[in-house]
C-alpha positions as CSV (number, residue, x, y, z in Angstrom):
1,M,6.6,-9.3,-8.0
2,I,6.8,-6.0,-6.0
3,H,3.2,-4.8,-4.7
4,R,2.0,-1.3,-4.8
5,M,4.0,1.1,-2.7
6,P,3.3,4.8,-3.2
7,W,5.9,7.1,-4.3
8,I,5.9,9.6,-1.4
9,R,7.7,12.9,-1.5
10,R,9.5,14.2,1.4
11,R,7.4,17.2,2.7
12,A,8.4,20.4,4.2
13,R,8.3,20.8,7.7
14,K,4.7,22.1,8.9
15,D,3.8,24.8,11.2
16,E,3.2,24.0,15.0
17,P,-0.5,22.7,14.9
18,P,-3.4,24.5,16.4
19,A,-4.5,23.6,20.0
20,E,-8.2,23.5,19.2
21,R,-10.2,21.6,16.6
22,L,-10.5,23.5,13.3
23,S,-13.7,24.6,11.8
24,D,-14.9,22.7,8.9
25,L,-13.7,25.4,6.4
26,E,-10.4,25.7,8.0
27,F,-9.8,21.9,7.9
28,L,-11.0,21.9,4.0
29,A,-8.6,24.5,3.3
30,L,-5.8,22.1,4.5
31,V,-7.3,19.4,2.2
32,K,-7.4,21.8,-0.7
33,A,-3.8,22.6,-0.3
34,S,-2.8,19.0,0.2
35,L,-4.9,18.0,-2.8
36,E,-3.1,20.8,-4.9
37,E,0.2,19.4,-3.8
38,Y,-0.6,15.8,-4.7
39,A,-2.0,16.8,-8.0
40,P,-1.1,20.4,-9.0
41,G,-3.8,22.1,-10.8
42,V,-6.7,20.0,-9.5
43,T,-8.1,22.7,-7.1
44,Q,-7.9,25.4,-9.8
45,G,-11.3,27.4,-9.3
46,A,-12.4,25.4,-6.4
47,E,-14.2,27.3,-3.5
48,L,-14.7,27.0,0.1
49,K,-18.3,27.4,0.9
50,G,-20.3,26.3,3.9
51,N,-18.9,23.0,4.9
52,S,-17.7,22.1,1.4
53,L,-14.9,22.3,-1.0
54,L,-16.5,22.7,-4.5
55,S,-14.6,22.3,-7.9
56,P,-16.0,24.0,-11.0
57,A,-15.3,20.7,-12.7
58,G,-18.3,19.2,-10.8
59,W,-16.7,17.2,-7.7
60,A,-16.7,18.2,-4.2
61,V,-15.4,17.3,-0.7
62,A,-17.5,18.0,2.3
63,V,-17.1,17.7,6.1
64,A,-19.9,15.8,7.7
65,P,-20.9,16.0,11.3
66,P,-18.8,13.8,13.4
67,H,-20.5,10.6,14.3
68,H,-17.8,8.7,16.2
69,G,-14.3,9.5,17.7
70,G,-13.2,12.6,19.6
71,G,-12.6,16.1,18.7
72,R,-9.7,15.4,16.5
73,H,-11.9,13.4,14.1
74,Y,-12.8,14.8,10.8
75,D,-15.6,12.9,8.7
76,L,-15.2,13.7,4.9
77,V,-17.6,12.9,2.2
78,A,-16.3,12.7,-1.4
79,L,-18.7,13.6,-4.1
80,P,-17.1,12.8,-7.6
81,D,-20.3,14.2,-9.5
82,V,-22.4,16.8,-8.0
83,S,-24.6,17.1,-11.2
84,V,-26.2,13.7,-10.4
85,Q,-29.4,14.8,-8.5
86,P,-31.2,14.2,-6.1
87,D,-29.2,11.4,-4.5
88,V,-25.6,12.4,-5.3
89,P,-23.2,9.4,-5.4
90,C,-20.5,9.9,-2.8
91,F,-18.3,7.8,-0.5
92,M,-17.0,8.4,3.2
93,D,-13.9,8.3,5.2
94,C,-12.7,9.8,8.4
95,V,-9.2,10.8,9.6
96,V,-7.8,11.5,12.9
97,A,-5.4,14.5,13.7
98,M,-2.5,12.6,15.3
99,A,-0.4,14.4,17.8
100,A,-3.2,17.2,17.2
101,N,-1.8,18.0,13.6
102,P,-4.7,18.4,11.3
103,R,-2.5,18.9,8.3
104,V,-1.3,15.4,8.9
105,A,-4.9,14.4,9.0
106,A,-5.6,16.2,5.7
107,D,-2.4,14.7,3.9
108,T,-3.7,11.3,5.1
109,W,-7.1,11.7,3.5
110,V,-5.7,12.9,0.3
111,E,-3.2,10.2,-0.1
112,T,-5.8,7.4,0.6
113,A,-9.5,8.3,-0.1
114,G,-8.5,11.4,-1.9
115,A,-6.2,9.4,-4.2
116,C,-9.3,7.2,-4.9
117,L,-11.3,10.3,-5.7
118,L,-8.8,11.6,-8.2
119,E,-8.5,8.3,-9.8
120,V,-12.2,7.9,-10.3
121,L,-12.0,11.3,-12.0
122,D,-9.0,10.6,-14.2
123,G,-9.2,6.8,-14.8
124,R,-5.6,6.3,-16.0
125,G,-4.0,4.6,-13.0
126,H,-2.1,7.8,-12.1
127,F,-3.3,8.3,-8.6
128,A,-4.5,4.8,-7.5
129,Q,-4.3,1.1,-8.6
130,H,-7.2,-0.5,-10.8
131,T,-7.7,-4.2,-10.1
132,G,-10.4,-6.4,-11.8
133,P,-12.4,-9.0,-9.9
134,G,-10.5,-12.0,-11.2
135,Q,-7.0,-10.6,-10.4
136,K,-5.0,-12.1,-7.4
137,R,-5.5,-8.8,-5.5
138,G,-9.0,-8.4,-6.7
139,V,-12.4,-8.4,-4.8
140,P,-14.7,-11.1,-6.6
141,G,-17.6,-9.4,-8.5
142,W,-16.2,-5.9,-8.0
143,H,-13.8,-3.5,-9.8
144,S,-11.2,-2.1,-7.2
145,I,-9.6,1.2,-7.1
146,S,-7.1,1.1,-4.3
147,S,-4.6,3.7,-2.8
148,G,-1.0,3.2,-1.5
149,V,-0.6,2.5,2.2
150,V,0.2,5.3,4.4
151,G,2.3,5.1,7.5
152,L,1.5,7.3,10.5
153,G,3.7,5.9,13.1
154,R,6.7,7.4,15.1
155,D,9.4,5.2,13.5
156,A,10.2,5.2,9.7
157,A,11.3,1.6,9.6
158,E,8.3,0.3,11.6
159,N,6.0,2.2,9.3
160,R,7.5,0.8,6.2
161,R,7.6,-2.8,7.7
162,L,4.0,-2.5,8.5
163,Q,3.2,-1.0,5.0
164,T,4.8,-3.8,3.5
165,A,3.1,-6.4,5.7
166,L,-0.4,-4.9,5.0
167,L,0.1,-5.1,1.3
168,D,1.4,-8.6,1.4
169,A,-1.5,-9.6,3.5
170,N,-3.8,-9.0,0.6
171,V,-6.5,-8.1,3.0
172,L,-9.7,-7.2,0.9
173,H,-9.1,-10.3,-1.3
174,R,-8.8,-12.6,1.4
175,I,-11.5,-11.4,3.5
176,A,-14.0,-10.7,0.8
177,D,-16.6,-13.1,1.6
178,T,-17.1,-11.2,5.1
179,F,-18.3,-8.0,3.7
180,T,-19.1,-8.1,-0.1
181,A,-22.9,-8.7,0.7
182,D,-23.0,-5.4,2.5
183,L,-21.8,-3.5,-0.5
184,E,-25.1,-1.7,-1.3
185,S,-24.1,1.3,-3.2
186,P,-24.6,1.0,-7.1
187,F,-22.0,3.7,-7.6
188,F,-19.0,3.7,-5.0
189,N,-18.7,1.6,-2.1
190,G,-15.7,3.0,0.1
191,V,-13.6,0.5,2.3
192,K,-11.1,1.7,4.6
193,V,-8.5,-0.7,6.1
194,F,-6.6,0.2,9.1
195,Y,-4.0,-1.4,11.4
196,G,-2.3,0.3,14.3
197,G,-1.8,1.0,17.8
198,Q,0.8,0.2,20.5
199,P,2.8,-3.1,20.9
200,G,0.3,-5.6,22.6
201,A,-2.7,-3.5,21.7
202,M,-3.0,-3.5,18.0
203,E,-6.3,-2.7,16.2
204,A,-7.4,-4.2,12.8
205,E,-10.3,-2.3,11.5
206,V,-12.3,-2.3,8.2
207,R,-14.9,0.2,7.7
208,V,-17.5,-0.1,4.9
209,N,-19.3,3.0,3.6
210,G,-18.0,4.8,6.9
211,E,-19.1,2.3,9.5
212,R,-17.0,-0.4,11.4
213,H,-17.7,-3.8,9.8
214,P,-17.3,-6.3,12.7
215,A,-17.1,-9.7,10.8
216,A,-14.5,-8.0,8.4
217,S,-12.5,-6.2,11.2
218,A,-12.5,-9.8,12.9
219,A,-11.3,-11.6,9.8
220,M,-8.7,-9.1,9.3
221,A,-7.3,-9.4,12.8
222,A,-7.1,-13.3,12.3
223,L,-4.6,-12.8,9.2
224,G,-1.8,-12.6,11.8
225,L,-0.3,-9.2,11.0
226,P,2.9,-8.4,12.8
227,E,3.3,-6.2,15.8
228,P,5.5,-3.2,15.8
229,T,7.9,-2.2,18.5
230,T,6.5,1.2,19.0
231,F,3.3,3.1,18.1
232,T,2.5,2.6,14.5
233,A,-0.4,3.1,12.3
234,V,-0.9,2.1,8.6
235,R,-4.0,2.5,6.3
236,Y,-5.1,2.5,2.8
237,Y,-8.5,3.0,1.1
238,A,-10.4,1.4,-1.6
239,L,-13.3,2.0,-3.9
240,L,-15.3,-0.9,-5.0
241,L,-17.4,-0.5,-8.1
242,P,-20.0,-2.9,-9.5
243,V,-18.9,-4.6,-12.5
244,P,-21.3,-4.7,-15.5
245,A,-23.2,-7.6,-16.4
246,G,-21.2,-8.3,-19.5
247,G,-17.9,-7.8,-17.6
248,G,-15.2,-5.0,-18.4
249,R,-14.7,-1.9,-16.5
250,P,-17.5,0.0,-14.5
251,S,-19.0,3.3,-15.7
252,F,-17.1,6.2,-14.2
253,P,-18.6,9.7,-13.6
254,S,-18.9,12.2,-16.3
255,T,-16.9,14.6,-14.4
256,R,-13.3,14.4,-15.6
257,L,-9.9,16.0,-14.6
258,D,-8.3,18.3,-16.9
259,L,-4.6,18.3,-15.6
260,A,-1.5,19.4,-17.2
261,D,-0.2,16.1,-15.7
262,S,3.7,15.5,-16.2
263,R,3.0,11.7,-15.6
264,S,0.7,11.5,-18.5
265,H,2.1,9.0,-21.3
266,S,0.8,11.3,-24.0
267,Q,2.5,14.4,-23.0
268,P,6.3,15.3,-22.6
269,H,7.6,17.0,-19.5
270,S,7.6,20.5,-19.7
271,H,10.4,21.7,-17.2
272,G,12.1,25.0,-17.4
273,A,15.5,25.6,-19.0
274,T,17.2,25.5,-15.8
275,C,15.9,22.0,-14.7
276,G,18.2,20.1,-16.9
277,C,16.3,17.0,-16.6
278,G,15.5,16.7,-20.4
279,G,11.7,17.2,-20.2
280,H,11.5,19.0,-23.6
281,L,13.9,20.4,-26.3
282,D,15.0,23.6,-24.7
283,P,17.9,24.9,-27.0
284,E,20.4,24.8,-24.1
285,H,18.9,21.7,-22.3
286,P,17.5,19.4,-24.7
287,G,16.1,16.0,-23.8
288,F,13.5,13.3,-24.7
289,D,11.0,11.6,-22.6
290,L,10.3,7.9,-23.3
291,P,6.9,7.5,-22.1
292,L,6.7,3.8,-21.7
293,P,9.2,0.9,-21.2
294,H,10.0,-1.1,-24.3
295,L,8.4,-4.4,-23.2
296,V,5.1,-2.3,-21.9
297,A,4.9,-0.6,-25.2
298,E,4.8,-3.7,-27.0
299,L,1.5,-4.9,-25.3
300,S,-1.8,-4.3,-26.8
301,E,-4.1,-1.5,-24.8
302,E,-6.1,-4.5,-23.4
303,E,-3.0,-6.1,-22.1
304,R,-1.5,-3.1,-20.7
305,A,-4.8,-2.3,-18.7
306,E,-4.8,-5.9,-17.4
307,R,-0.9,-6.2,-16.6
308,V,0.2,-2.8,-15.2
309,T,-0.8,-3.0,-11.9
310,V,1.4,0.0,-10.5
311,D,2.0,3.3,-12.4
312,T,3.1,6.2,-10.4
313,G,4.8,8.1,-13.3
314,V,8.3,7.1,-11.8
315,I,7.5,3.4,-10.9
316,M,5.7,1.0,-13.2
317,V,5.1,-2.7,-12.5
318,A,3.3,-4.8,-14.9
319,E,2.6,-8.6,-14.0
320,G,4.6,-11.1,-16.2
321,V,6.6,-8.4,-17.6
322,G,8.9,-6.3,-15.3
323,N,9.4,-3.9,-12.5
324,F,10.5,-0.5,-14.1
325,L,11.9,2.8,-12.7
326,K,11.9,6.1,-14.5
327,V,15.8,7.2,-14.7
328,R,17.9,10.0,-16.5
329,L,20.3,9.0,-19.0
330,P,22.7,11.9,-20.1
331,V,24.5,12.2,-23.1
332,R,27.2,15.0,-23.5
333,L,27.7,16.6,-26.9
334,D,30.7,18.1,-28.4
335,D,29.3,21.8,-28.1
336,G,29.2,21.6,-24.5
337,R,25.6,20.8,-23.8
338,T,24.0,17.5,-22.5
339,V,20.9,15.7,-23.8
340,V,18.9,13.8,-21.1
341,H,16.8,10.9,-22.0
342,L,14.0,10.1,-19.6
343,A,14.1,6.4,-19.9
344,W,13.1,3.3,-18.0
345,A,15.3,0.6,-16.2
346,D,14.1,-3.1,-15.6
347,L,14.9,-4.0,-12.0
348,E,14.6,-7.2,-9.9
349,A,11.8,-6.9,-7.5
350,P,14.1,-7.0,-4.4
351,V,16.1,-4.1,-5.9
352,L,13.1,-2.1,-6.5
353,E,11.8,-2.8,-3.0
354,E,15.2,-1.6,-1.5
355,F,14.9,1.5,-3.5
356,V,11.4,2.2,-2.3
357,G,12.4,1.6,1.3
358,R,15.4,4.0,0.9
359,V,13.1,6.6,-0.5
360,H,10.9,6.2,2.7
361,S,13.6,6.4,5.1
362,N,15.6,9.3,3.2
363,A,18.5,6.9,2.8
364,L,18.6,7.2,-1.1
365,A,21.5,9.7,-1.5
366,G,24.6,7.8,-2.6
367,H,22.9,4.5,-3.1
368,R,24.1,2.6,-6.4
369,F,21.9,-0.2,-7.7
370,E,21.6,-2.4,-11.1
371,G,19.2,-3.0,-13.7
372,L,18.7,-3.3,-17.5
373,L,18.1,-0.3,-19.8
374,C,14.6,-1.0,-21.1
375,N,14.3,1.5,-24.1
376,A,16.0,1.9,-27.3
377,V,17.7,5.4,-26.9
378,G,18.8,8.1,-29.5
379,P,20.6,7.1,-32.6
380,W,22.0,4.0,-31.1
381,G,18.4,2.3,-30.9
382,E,18.2,-1.2,-30.0
383,E,22.1,-1.7,-29.8
384,V,21.7,-0.5,-26.3
385,L,18.3,-2.0,-25.5
386,R,18.4,-4.4,-22.4
387,A,21.9,-3.1,-21.8
388,P,23.1,-3.4,-17.9
389,V,23.3,-0.2,-16.0
390,V,24.5,1.0,-12.7
391,L,22.0,3.6,-11.3
392,G,22.6,6.4,-8.6
393,G,23.2,10.1,-8.8
394,Q,20.2,10.8,-6.7
395,R,19.7,14.3,-5.0
396,I,17.0,15.9,-2.9
397,E,15.5,19.0,-4.7
398,E,14.7,22.4,-3.3
399,D,10.9,21.4,-2.9
400,G,11.9,18.1,-1.2
401,S,11.3,15.7,-3.9
402,V,13.6,13.1,-4.9
403,R,15.4,13.7,-8.5
404,L,15.2,10.7,-10.7
405,S,18.1,8.3,-10.4
406,E,20.7,8.5,-13.2
407,V,22.6,5.9,-15.3
408,V,26.1,6.5,-14.2
409,E,27.9,3.7,-15.6
410,S,27.5,0.5,-17.8
411,G,29.4,-2.7,-18.5
412,H,28.0,-2.6,-22.1
413,P,30.7,-1.5,-24.2
414,L,28.6,0.8,-26.5
415,L,26.5,2.3,-23.6
416,S,29.7,2.9,-21.9
417,R,30.8,4.8,-24.7
418,V,27.6,6.7,-24.9
419,L,27.9,7.9,-21.4
420,N,31.6,8.9,-21.3
421,E,32.3,10.3,-24.6
422,R,31.2,13.4,-26.2
423,W,29.0,13.2,-29.3
424,P,28.3,15.6,-32.3
425,A,25.2,17.5,-31.8
426,G,24.1,16.6,-35.4
427,F,24.4,12.9,-34.8
428,V,22.6,12.8,-31.6
429,L,19.9,15.5,-32.3
430,G,19.6,15.5,-36.2
431,G,16.9,17.8,-37.2
432,D,15.4,18.0,-33.8
433,D,18.3,20.3,-32.6
434,P,16.5,23.4,-31.3
435,R,19.5,25.6,-31.2
436,P,19.7,27.7,-34.3
437,P,22.7,26.7,-36.6
438,T,25.7,29.2,-36.2
439,S,26.9,31.1,-39.3
């Protein structure tokens, strides 16, 4: 079963970094920009004041005085709910501006500790992974919210190799007995896992609530993580929340996000008419978004919460059920339009692993791979469910993101016809056709 690997968009080339350390507000401005890129709309109305980024929704991020490291370190405090007074619950993390580039440091915080902040406020598994205390990647006695692993080294292949190794090592589960007794916060205990350095001089470090934990760091070093061939650093962040006495999920802050999130299972996509990805029933570009794979939709809410361990909106992994990828399935109409169904394909774990690796190394274009269609689509319904598909057709969009893979062919007789023939609009769309009838 594939483990969590974050869906990472290709970022635009950044400006040359400044020579000096940024002021607190200058660095928080970068954090704000990165948060907005990561979760559009999340910083709406947020203000930079003093040493803090303050959201009208009730959360904040502040820069604390540096207490370790050099001038390129930034110590950040995340406050999910500032209305809790006088002792506001918070968690800490620090990032370093490698190659003197503070924007990379801001991005790193957002994709790790920041992702955990967003997930605490959202709670639906869109930004980070929830793991119960009894699961194989869980921390006994604690509910975990874990980010993906971010690579910061010089070589993309080495980054990916160490990212995968860190995930496979299942660090926090395996060394839990070395640090859980020191989790003192009744709200949020922040734990950073870091592994990086030069060949022959790698450092394994676990920080608990902002402080290096010697016993946990030593236990992590003893796990035998591989060494890279060049400078490489990988890290992730986890929040550990106390489990209620009666079991179940912990209490989350009253502060909630209110995002028009295209990854939400309850809302269709709302792309513009020129997008052509099928996000909504535009008259000239009609389409349908199938929010869940058929096998996942059949689970109860309780089973879904327990089994779905990864959900990025593009990749979904459900333990014992399957590894799913969101794909485009185009259907040509006899009036010249194309209906695009945003459906799910079920992939073998090695196939999905290779797909993620190619995304990270920018080697996805032209790649073809196989899976099974995991939705009943259009008027053909369950006749095409579980049909074998060949996927490809990727392209890089203007904003640097990767367009969804496309079903390009199938060995299933009916699905092959669906892909290659033109179909009457009335048959495919029925009463849902948004184009006014011609007189």
